[in-house]
C-alpha distance (Angstrom), angle and dihedral (degrees) to the residues before:
residue distance angle dihedral
X1 . . .
X2 3.75 . .
X3 3.78 113.3 .
X4 3.79 92.3 40.2
X5 3.80 101.0 41.5
X6 3.80 128.8 42.4
X7 3.79 116.1 -115.6
X8 3.78 114.9 -98.9
X9 3.81 105.6 -90.2
X10 3.76 117.1 -159.5
X11 3.77 113.0 -100.2
X12 3.76 105.8 -109.6
X13 3.77 90.3 -141.6
X14 3.83 89.1 77.8
X15 3.77 88.5 79.8
X16 3.79 94.7 55.4
X17 3.77 89.7 86.1
X18 3.82 90.0 75.0
X19 3.78 110.0 112.0
X20 3.79 109.8 -110.9
X21 3.77 132.7 -164.6
X22 3.77 122.1 -138.3
X23 3.81 96.8 -105.6
X24 3.79 135.1 111.5
X25 3.81 93.7 -90.2
X26 3.78 93.6 52.6
X27 3.80 91.8 45.4
X28 3.79 91.4 52.5
X29 3.80 90.0 47.0
X30 3.81 93.0 48.4
X31 3.80 93.0 49.4
X32 3.81 91.7 44.3
X33 3.80 94.4 50.5
X34 3.80 92.5 46.7
X35 3.80 91.5 48.7
X36 3.80 91.0 49.1
X37 3.80 90.3 49.0
X38 3.81 92.8 55.5
X39 3.82 91.3 45.0
X40 3.82 97.7 -106.6
X41 3.79 95.2 134.2
X42 3.85 98.0 164.2
X43 3.82 90.8 60.0
X44 3.81 91.4 39.4
X45 3.81 92.1 55.2
X46 3.80 92.2 53.8
X47 3.81 93.8 49.1
X48 3.82 95.7 41.5
X49 3.79 92.9 49.6
X50 3.79 88.8 51.4
X51 3.80 90.0 52.9
X52 3.81 91.2 48.0
X53 3.78 92.6 49.9
X54 3.76 86.8 66.1
X55 3.84 96.8 36.1
X56 3.86 111.8 21.6
X57 3.82 94.6 -176.8
X58 3.80 96.8 51.5
X59 3.82 98.8 134.8
X60 3.84 98.7 -162.5
X61 3.82 90.0 52.8
X62 3.81 93.0 46.3
X63 3.78 92.5 48.2
X64 3.80 94.1 49.5
X65 3.80 91.5 43.7
X66 3.82 91.4 51.6
X67 3.79 91.2 51.3
X68 3.79 91.8 48.9
X69 3.80 93.7 47.3
X70 3.79 87.4 52.4
X71 3.80 91.3 50.8
X72 3.78 91.8 47.5
X73 3.80 91.8 54.9
X74 3.79 99.1 -106.7
X75 3.82 100.6 130.5
X76 3.80 98.7 168.8
X77 3.79 93.6 52.7
X78 3.80 91.8 43.9
X79 3.82 92.3 51.1
X80 3.81 92.8 50.1
X81 3.80 93.3 47.5
X82 3.83 98.2 43.6
X83 3.80 92.2 46.8
X84 3.81 88.0 52.1
X85 3.83 89.3 52.7
X86 3.83 94.1 57.8
X87 3.80 90.6 46.5
X88 3.79 91.0 53.6
X89 3.85 94.8 41.9
X90 3.84 107.8 21.5
X91 3.81 92.3 161.9
X92 3.82 95.9 60.1
X93 3.81 111.8 95.6
X94 3.81 91.1 -160.7
X95 3.79 92.4 66.1
X96 3.81 92.6 52.1
X97 3.81 90.1 45.9
X98 3.81 92.2 53.3
X99 3.80 91.8 45.2
X100 3.80 90.6 51.2
X101 3.79 91.6 48.8
X102 3.79 88.8 52.9
X103 3.81 91.8 50.7
X104 3.81 88.4 53.4
X105 3.79 89.8 52.3
X106 3.81 91.5 53.9
X107 3.83 91.5 45.6
X108 3.80 98.8 -108.2
X109 3.83 100.0 129.6
X110 3.81 95.4 163.7
X111 3.81 92.6 57.8
X112 3.80 88.8 41.3
X113 3.81 91.8 55.0
X114 3.81 90.9 50.2
X115 3.80 90.9 52.0
X116 3.81 93.3 47.1
X117 3.81 91.1 48.8
X118 3.80 88.4 57.3
X119 3.81 89.6 48.2
X120 3.81 94.4 54.4
X121 3.79 91.4 43.1
X122 3.80 87.9 57.4
X123 3.81 94.0 45.1
X124 3.81 117.3 13.1
X125 3.83 90.1 -174.9
X126 3.82 95.0 62.1
X127 3.80 102.4 112.8
X128 3.83 93.5 -175.1
X129 3.81 91.2 55.9
X130 3.83 91.5 49.9
X131 3.81 89.5 48.2
X132 3.77 91.2 50.9
X133 3.80 91.9 46.5
X134 3.81 89.0 53.7
X135 3.79 90.0 49.8
X136 3.80 92.4 51.4
X137 3.80 93.2 46.8
X138 3.80 90.9 49.2
X139 3.80 89.5 55.4
X140 3.79 88.4 51.4
X141 3.81 90.4 53.2
X142 3.82 94.3 -114.0
X143 3.80 95.7 137.7
X144 3.80 97.6 169.6
X145 3.80 94.7 49.6
X146 3.80 91.8 41.2
X147 3.79 90.9 56.1
X148 3.81 92.1 46.8
X149 3.81 90.9 53.5
X150 3.79 92.6 47.0
X151 3.79 89.9 46.5
X152 3.84 88.3 57.2
X153 3.79 89.9 48.6
X154 3.80 93.8 49.1
X155 3.79 92.8 49.3
X156 3.80 89.8 51.5
X157 3.82 93.8 45.4
X158 3.83 107.6 22.9
X159 3.81 93.2 163.8
X160 3.80 96.3 52.6
X161 3.84 104.0 108.7
X162 3.81 95.2 -159.9
X163 3.79 92.8 52.5
X164 3.81 92.7 44.5
X165 3.79 92.1 50.5
X166 3.80 92.1 50.2
X167 3.82 90.4 46.0
X168 3.81 92.5 53.3
X169 3.79 92.3 45.8
X170 3.81 91.1 51.5
X171 3.80 90.4 49.1
X172 3.79 89.7 50.9
X173 3.79 91.5 52.2
X174 3.79 91.4 52.0
X175 3.81 91.1 48.2
X176 3.81 90.1 51.2
X177 3.79 89.8 51.3
X178 3.80 89.0 49.0
X179 3.82 89.9 53.3
X180 3.80 88.9 53.8
X181 3.80 89.1 51.3
X182 3.81 90.5 51.9
X183 3.80 90.2 52.6
X184 3.83 88.4 50.8
X185 3.83 89.8 47.9
X186 3.81 92.0 -115.6
X187 3.78 91.3 138.8
X188 3.81 99.6 159.4
X189 3.79 92.0 53.4
X190 3.80 91.4 45.8
X191 3.80 91.2 50.5
X192 3.81 91.9 52.2
X193 3.80 93.1 52.4
X194 3.80 93.3 44.9
X195 3.80 93.5 50.7
X196 3.80 88.9 50.5
X197 3.83 91.2 59.5
X198 3.79 95.6 42.1
X199 3.82 94.3 113.6
X200 3.81 96.4 62.4
X201 3.82 98.7 29.2
X202 3.82 107.6 34.1
X203 3.81 91.4 109.6
X204 3.79 94.1 47.1
X205 3.83 114.1 108.8
X206 3.80 92.9 -145.2
X207 3.83 92.0 51.5
X208 3.80 91.0 50.8
X209 3.80 91.8 47.2
X210 3.80 94.1 49.5
X211 3.79 93.3 45.6
X212 3.79 92.1 44.7
X213 3.79 92.6 50.7
X214 3.82 91.2 47.4
X215 3.79 91.1 50.0
X216 3.80 89.1 48.9
X217 3.79 93.0 53.7
X218 3.81 90.9 44.8
X219 3.80 91.1 55.3
X220 3.81 99.5 -107.3
X221 3.84 101.0 129.4
X222 3.81 99.5 171.1
X223 3.79 94.4 53.1
X224 3.80 90.5 40.0
X225 3.78 97.6 55.7
X226 3.81 92.7 43.9
X227 3.81 91.8 57.2
X228 3.81 96.8 37.3
X229 3.80 91.0 52.0
X230 3.80 92.2 46.1
X231 3.82 90.9 51.8
X232 3.81 91.2 52.8
X233 3.80 91.2 44.3
X234 3.82 90.7 53.2
X235 3.82 92.6 46.0
X236 3.82 108.4 20.3
X237 3.81 94.5 172.4
X238 3.79 95.8 57.4
X239 3.81 108.1 111.3
X240 3.82 92.7 -165.3
X241 3.80 91.1 60.1
X242 3.80 90.8 45.9
X243 3.81 92.5 51.8
X244 3.80 93.4 46.8
X245 3.79 91.2 51.9
X246 3.80 89.3 45.1
X247 3.79 90.8 53.1
X248 3.81 89.9 50.4
X249 3.82 92.8 50.4
X250 3.79 91.8 46.5
X251 3.79 91.7 50.2
X252 3.79 91.0 54.3
X253 3.82 90.2 43.9
X254 3.78 95.4 -114.7
X255 3.80 86.8 142.4
X256 3.79 96.6 155.4
X257 3.79 92.0 52.3
X258 3.79 90.8 47.3
X259 3.80 91.9 50.9
X260 3.83 92.7 48.9
X261 3.78 90.9 49.1
X262 3.82 92.8 49.7
X263 3.81 90.9 47.2
X264 3.80 89.6 55.8
X265 3.81 90.4 44.7
X266 3.80 92.0 49.1
X267 3.80 90.6 54.7
X268 3.79 91.7 46.6
X269 3.83 93.9 44.5
X270 3.82 105.7 27.1
X271 3.81 92.9 163.9
X272 3.80 95.7 53.8
X273 3.80 110.1 109.0
X274 3.78 92.5 -167.1
X275 3.80 94.1 52.5
X276 3.82 91.1 48.3
X277 3.80 87.8 48.5
X278 3.81 90.7 50.5
X279 3.81 89.1 53.1
X280 3.82 90.4 51.3
X281 3.81 91.3 51.5
X282 3.81 90.6 48.3
X283 3.82 88.0 54.4
X284 3.80 89.2 52.7
X285 3.80 91.8 49.9
X286 3.80 89.7 52.2
X287 3.83 88.9 50.6
X288 3.79 91.3 -113.5
X289 3.79 92.2 135.7
X290 3.85 99.3 159.0
X291 3.81 90.6 56.9
X292 3.80 90.8 45.9
X293 3.81 92.8 49.7
X294 3.81 91.9 48.6
X295 3.80 92.5 50.2
X296 3.81 94.1 45.1
X297 3.81 92.4 48.8
X298 3.79 88.5 50.5
X299 3.80 90.8 50.5
X300 3.80 91.9 51.4
X301 3.81 92.5 46.1
X302 3.81 92.6 52.8
X303 3.82 96.8 34.5
X304 3.81 108.1 26.0
X305 3.81 93.2 173.8
X306 3.81 94.4 59.2
X307 3.81 96.6 106.2
X308 3.84 100.2 -175.6
X309 3.81 88.5 67.4
X310 3.82 90.3 60.4
X311 3.79 89.7 52.2
X312 3.80 94.3 50.8
X313 3.80 93.9 42.8
X314 3.80 90.2 49.5
X315 3.80 89.7 53.2
X316 3.81 89.3 52.5
X317 3.79 91.5 50.3
X318 3.80 90.7 48.8
X319 3.80 93.5 51.2
X320 3.80 92.0 47.4
X321 3.82 94.1 44.6
X322 3.82 94.9 -118.3
X323 3.80 93.1 150.0
X324 3.80 99.6 163.9
X325 3.81 91.3 50.6
X326 3.81 90.3 45.9
X327 3.80 92.7 52.0
X328 3.81 91.9 47.3
X329 3.80 91.1 49.3
X330 3.80 89.9 50.7
X331 3.80 91.3 53.5
X332 3.80 90.3 49.6
X333 3.82 90.2 53.4
X334 3.82 90.7 47.3
X335 3.79 90.0 54.9
X336 3.81 90.5 48.6
X337 3.81 96.4 45.9
X338 3.82 118.3 -0.3
X339 3.82 90.4 -173.5
X340 3.81 92.3 62.8
X341 3.83 105.1 96.9
X342 3.81 91.8 -156.4
X343 3.81 91.2 72.3
X344 3.80 91.7 57.5
X345 3.80 91.8 41.9
X346 3.80 93.7 53.1
X347 3.79 92.8 52.0
X348 3.81 95.1 39.6
X349 3.81 95.6 47.5
X350 3.81 91.0 46.6
X351 3.82 92.6 49.3
X352 3.81 89.3 48.8
X353 3.80 89.1 58.4
X354 3.80 91.5 46.2
X355 3.83 91.4 55.6
X356 3.80 87.0 82.9
X357 3.80 87.0 75.9
X358 3.81 99.2 26.1
X359 3.82 117.1 31.5
X360 3.81 91.9 -171.1
X361 3.81 89.3 72.9
X362 3.82 91.6 71.3
X363 3.81 91.8 82.5
X364 3.84 96.8 56.0
X365 3.84 88.6 39.9
X366 3.80 90.6 56.0
X367 3.79 91.2 46.0
X368 3.82 92.3 52.8
X369 3.80 94.1 45.0
X370 3.80 93.6 48.1
X371 3.78 88.9 53.5
X372 3.79 90.2 49.0
X373 3.81 92.0 56.0
X374 3.80 91.4 47.1
X375 3.80 91.7 52.3
X376 3.80 91.9 47.5
X377 3.81 111.3 18.4
X378 3.82 91.8 170.0
X379 3.80 97.1 66.2
X380 3.81 113.9 103.3
X381 3.79 88.8 -166.9
X382 3.80 93.3 58.4
X383 3.80 92.8 47.9
X384 3.81 91.4 48.1
X385 3.80 93.3 52.0
X386 3.79 90.9 47.3
X387 3.82 88.5 51.0
X388 3.80 90.0 54.5
X389 3.80 89.9 51.2
X390 3.81 91.4 50.9
X391 3.80 89.6 48.3
X392 3.80 90.8 50.1
X393 3.78 89.6 52.7
X394 3.79 93.6 47.9
X395 3.82 94.8 -109.4
X396 3.80 94.4 135.4
X397 3.79 98.7 165.0
X398 3.81 91.9 52.2
X399 3.81 90.1 44.9
X400 3.82 91.7 52.2
X401 3.81 90.6 48.9
X402 3.82 91.6 52.0
X403 3.80 91.8 47.3
X404 3.79 90.8 51.5
X405 3.80 88.8 51.8
X406 3.80 89.5 48.5
X407 3.81 90.4 54.5
X408 3.78 92.6 44.7
X409 3.79 88.3 57.9
X410 3.81 94.6 38.9
X411 3.82 114.7 17.4
X412 3.83 90.4 -177.6
X413 3.82 95.0 57.5
X414 3.78 98.3 132.4
X415 3.82 97.9 -167.2
X416 3.81 93.2 47.5
X417 3.80 91.3 57.3
X418 3.80 90.0 49.8
X419 3.81 96.5 48.4
X420 3.80 91.6 43.6
X421 3.81 89.1 52.1
X422 3.80 89.9 52.2
X423 3.79 91.7 49.9
X424 3.79 92.8 48.7
X425 3.81 87.7 53.6
X426 3.80 90.9 51.6
X427 3.82 92.9 51.5
X428 3.81 93.1 44.8
X429 3.82 98.6 -106.4
X430 3.80 94.2 134.4
X431 3.80 99.1 165.5
X432 3.79 92.1 49.5
X433 3.79 89.3 46.2
X434 3.80 91.7 51.8
X435 3.79 91.7 50.3
X436 3.81 94.5 49.7
X437 3.80 93.7 46.8
X438 3.79 90.0 48.4
X439 3.80 90.6 53.2
X440 3.79 89.1 47.2
X441 3.78 92.1 54.5
X442 3.81 91.3 54.1
X443 3.80 96.3 51.5
X444 3.76 119.0 81.6
X445 3.77 111.7 -133.6
X446 3.75 112.6 -112.7
X447 3.76 118.1 -126.4
X448 3.77 124.7 -117.3
X449 3.80 89.7 -117.0
X450 3.79 89.0 76.1
X451 3.80 89.6 64.8
X452 3.79 91.8 48.2
X453 3.80 92.8 50.6
X454 3.79 88.6 54.6
X455 3.81 89.0 58.5
X456 3.81 88.7 68.0
X457 3.78 90.8 52.2
X458 3.79 90.2 49.1
X459 3.78 95.4 53.1
X460 3.81 94.1 39.4
X461 3.80 97.3 51.7
X462 3.81 105.5 26.8
X463 3.78 103.1 39.8
X464 3.82 97.2 56.9
């Protein structure tokens, strides 16, 4: 593209078709055009100036002279001459194309783009003008428009290697921008850019994966699975593609298919922590908790710094009521990374459950859960658990405050509405209690599988 390759300058020989008379002017013009064509600009300048002395408005001579002045590093002269050409022959696309190429040379991409736009308006079949327009737009940072112009050029000249290379590079830049949009959860924008570059990239695994994931998040399951499966088919050893497809299958509750896919992936990529983790989560989703626990414990034993495994294993312990194991796991994660709120949550939530048999544990439970909410103040789950600890300790005002924060973060938190309604009843706020319990009755409780499916998203997108 521009920066590495010179813009397509019009071949001077195009002007040789002008009918010439056998006089001094025509002889100078002939010699000048031929010299310019073979790249001998010093000789061409002498001959062309001689022709223009006799005929100052001779467009072929002016055009060739402007190109040569540009090549010889005389930008001011070239600008003056090429601008004169388009004034004398405003309907010739070649003059605008040469003027635009000159503006690119002197680092004026905005003026270059304007000139190239006029060139393609005059002749929409001029591949060199479309190429140059794409080059100018790329310099201006207009990636979408640059690709569109280069796409026109490539369709007009599919065998031109310079145009094809620039076209593919522009497509790659748009795909990279689309990947950034996916990471920022701007799925509609990503989808638009990816569809634009479908012609050059439709057989690329990364393009199919990005488009498939965008379609998934936009709620288009049929298109999503087609592209996600194609990406994995084209690159079967790519763990990112495997995890994205696994997340899709889990979301649509195709748990058996997800588990089979991860089993195949685990055999193909036995050293991939994320694939092994995906298999463990698929076991959980199929309610095969013993197998999940065994695999997660093995992952932690062999890779103690792989923090997502602690999170998933802690969830298993919580669902199976293994409170001592959950608390111990939380302490292990605290020692590994004290800034990870999940370590404090696992211990605090487990101790809160154990207060039923030992009331003294409420104090360390509260301490852990307070720290959890400080480390991650945006988690409705952490605030809700802290509220339950406050309630269990008789701190109703603090519990109500935490429940309000829970509902601010997640207005559809069914359990928070219920517990808040109970607390309002206990403190005599009957109308508030009635309202909260009414809201609670209208909200369908969300299953635990939702939380497990999010584990796949976490490890797929944050562990890369």
